[in-house]
C-alpha positions in Angstrom: -5.8 27.8 -6.2 -7.5 24.7 -4.8 -5.7 22.5 -7.3 -2.4 24.2 -6.4 -3.0 23.6 -2.7 -3.7 19.9 -3.4 -0.5 19.6 -5.4 1.6 21.2 -2.7 -0.1 19.1 0.0 0.3 15.9 -2.0 4.0 16.5 -2.7 4.6 17.2 0.9 2.9 14.0 2.1 4.8 11.9 -0.5 8.2 13.4 0.5 7.5 12.7 4.1 6.5 9.1 3.2 9.9 8.7 1.5 12.1 10.6 4.0 10.8 9.4 7.4 11.7 5.7 6.8 15.1 6.8 5.5 15.8 8.9 8.6 14.7 6.0 10.8 17.2 3.7 8.9 20.0 6.1 9.9 19.3 5.6 13.6 17.7 2.2 13.8 18.9 -1.2 12.6 17.3 -2.7 9.5 14.0 -4.4 9.9 15.5 -7.8 9.4 17.9 -7.4 12.3 15.7 -5.5 14.7 14.5 -7.0 18.0 10.9 -6.4 19.1 11.7 -3.2 21.0 13.4 -1.6 18.0 10.5 -2.7 15.8 8.1 -1.1 18.2 10.1 2.2 18.1 10.2 2.2 14.3 6.5 1.3 14.1 5.5 4.1 16.5 7.2 6.7 14.4 5.3 5.4 11.3 2.1 5.5 13.3 2.7 9.1 14.2 3.3 9.7 10.5 0.0 8.1 9.7 -1.7 10.3 12.3 -0.2 13.3 10.6 -1.5 12.2 7.2 -4.9 11.6 8.6 -4.9 15.1 10.1 -3.8 16.6 6.8 -6.6 14.8 4.9 -9.1 14.8 7.8 -11.9 16.6 5.9 -11.5 14.3 2.9 -11.4 11.2 5.0 -14.6 12.1 6.9 -16.3 12.8 3.6 -15.1 9.5 2.2 -16.4 7.5 5.2 -19.8 9.1 4.8 -19.8 8.3 1.0 -18.9 4.6 1.8 -21.6 4.3 4.5 -24.4 5.5 2.1 -24.2 2.1 0.3 -22.2 0.1 2.8 -23.5 -3.4 1.9 -23.1 -2.8 -1.8 -19.6 -1.4 -1.3 -18.5 -4.3 0.9 -19.6 -6.7 -1.8 -17.6 -4.7 -4.4 -14.6 -4.8 -2.0 -14.8 -8.6 -2.0 -15.0 -8.6 -5.8 -11.9 -6.5 -6.2 -10.1 -8.6 -3.6 -10.8 -11.7 -5.6 -9.7 -10.0 -8.8 -6.3 -9.4 -7.0 -6.0 -13.0 -5.9 -7.0 -14.4 -9.3 -4.8 -11.9 -11.2 -1.8 -12.5 -9.1 -2.1 -16.3 -9.5 -2.2 -15.9 -13.3 0.7 -13.4 -13.3 2.8 -15.6 -11.0 2.2 -18.7 -13.2 3.3 -16.8 -16.3 6.4 -15.3 -14.6 7.4 -18.7 -13.2 7.1 -20.2 -16.7 9.4 -17.5 -18.1 11.7 -17.2 -15.1 11.7 -20.3 -12.9 13.9 -18.8 -10.2 11.4 -15.9 -9.6 10.6 -15.0 -6.0 8.8 -12.0 -4.5 11.5 -9.6 -3.4 10.0 -8.8 0.1 8.2 -12.1 0.8 11.0 -13.6 2.9 11.4 -10.3 4.9 7.7 -10.3 5.7 7.7 -14.0 6.8 10.8 -13.3 9.0 9.1 -10.3 10.7 5.9 -12.2 11.4 7.8 -15.0 13.0 9.9 -12.6 15.0 7.0 -10.5 16.4 3.5 -11.5 15.2 1.5 -9.0 17.2 3.7 -6.1 16.2 3.5 -7.0 12.6 -0.3 -7.3 12.8 -0.4 -3.8 14.3 2.0 -2.6 11.5 0.2 -4.2 8.6 -3.4 -3.6 9.6 -3.0 -0.5 11.7 -0.4 1.5 9.9 0.7 0.3 6.4 -2.7 -0.3 5.0 -4.1 3.2 5.5 -0.8 4.9 4.9 -0.3 3.3 1.5 -3.8 4.1 0.4 -3.4 7.7 1.4 0.0 8.1 -0.3 -0.5 6.0 -3.5 -4.2 6.5 -4.0 -5.4 9.8 -2.4 -2.2 11.8 -3.1 -1.8 10.7 -6.7 -5.5 11.1 -7.5 -5.4 14.7 -6.2 -2.2 15.4 -8.3 -3.1 13.6 -11.5 -6.3 14.8 -13.0 -6.5 12.2 -15.8 -8.0 9.0 -14.3 -6.1 6.7 -16.7 -2.8 8.4 -16.0 -3.6 8.2 -12.3 -4.3 4.5 -12.4 -1.3 3.6 -14.4 1.3 5.9 -12.9 0.3 5.5 -9.3 0.3 1.7 -9.7 3.8 1.7 -11.3 5.2 3.8 -8.5 3.4 1.6 -5.9 5.0 -1.5 -7.5 8.5 0.1 -7.4 8.1 1.2 -3.8 6.9 -2.3 -2.8 10.4 -3.7 -3.7 12.1 -0.9 -1.9 12.8 1.1 -5.1 16.1 -0.8 -5.3 16.1 -2.6 -8.7 19.3 -4.7 -8.9 18.3 -7.6 -11.2 15.6 -9.3 -13.3 13.9 -10.7 -10.2 13.3 -7.1 -8.9 12.0 -6.0 -12.3 9.6 -9.0 -12.4 8.5 -8.4 -8.9 7.2 -5.0 -9.9 4.6 -6.6 -12.2 2.4 -8.3 -9.6 2.6 -5.3 -7.2 1.7 -2.9 -10.0 -1.2 -5.1 -10.9 -2.4 -5.0 -7.3 -2.0 -1.2 -7.4 -4.1 -1.0 -10.6 -7.0 -2.9 -8.9 -6.8 -0.7 -5.8 -6.6 2.5 -7.9 -9.6 1.4 -10.0 -11.6 0.6 -6.9 -10.9 4.1 -5.6 -11.6 5.8 -8.9 -15.0 3.9 -9.2 -16.1 4.4 -5.6 -14.7 7.8 -5.0 -14.0 6.9 -1.4 -10.6 5.9 0.0 -12.4 3.4 2.3 -12.9 1.1 -0.7 -9.2 0.4 -1.5 -8.5 0.1 2.3 -11.2 -2.5 2.6 -10.1 -4.3 -0.5 -6.5 -4.6 0.7 -7.7 -5.5 4.2 -9.6 -8.5 2.8 -6.6 -9.5 0.7 -4.2 -9.1 3.6 -6.4 -11.3 5.8 -6.4 -14.0 3.2 -2.6 -13.7 2.8 -2.2 -13.9 6.6 -4.2 -17.1 6.7 -2.0 -18.6 4.1 1.3 -17.3 5.6 
């Protein structure tokens, strides 16, 4: 019965994660054309969605925070290690892809740069206050609850994560190749969650990585 409840809960959360942005797209302009007021409106809806997810998983989140705090310094060190694995791995993957396909470019990189230049403060709030935790709940917590086999969880959740990072809109070889680095990042995040058994770990891993990305942006 407990597994059944986790399955229903996970499917519900995942469907909300898919449907809410689509509903917002029906009433708000696209991210690339939005002014800061429209961005704020969109981000507030996503923040409310995050609060709903946190409420749904409140008991698990509290437990995970306590688990992380038991060995906080050791876990922080591991988070840095996983972050460096992402950086090094992405550098190698990008080098190989550019050798094979010189015209390669990350599908959403230009959009992200455009949004940061348009409204830096709002994007900081969105990236570090909304997206980071939302994605870890959806692609790590939800899938780990649903998929009992740890290897299936790591591979499948990472592949879905990669597809969603490009907007699940594959129109050419560049989109297909873009899935690879995102899926690799998903693998590291999922492994960090599986090994630590606390959602705080992949959150911290991605926070460190995002901060380094922001510095280089």
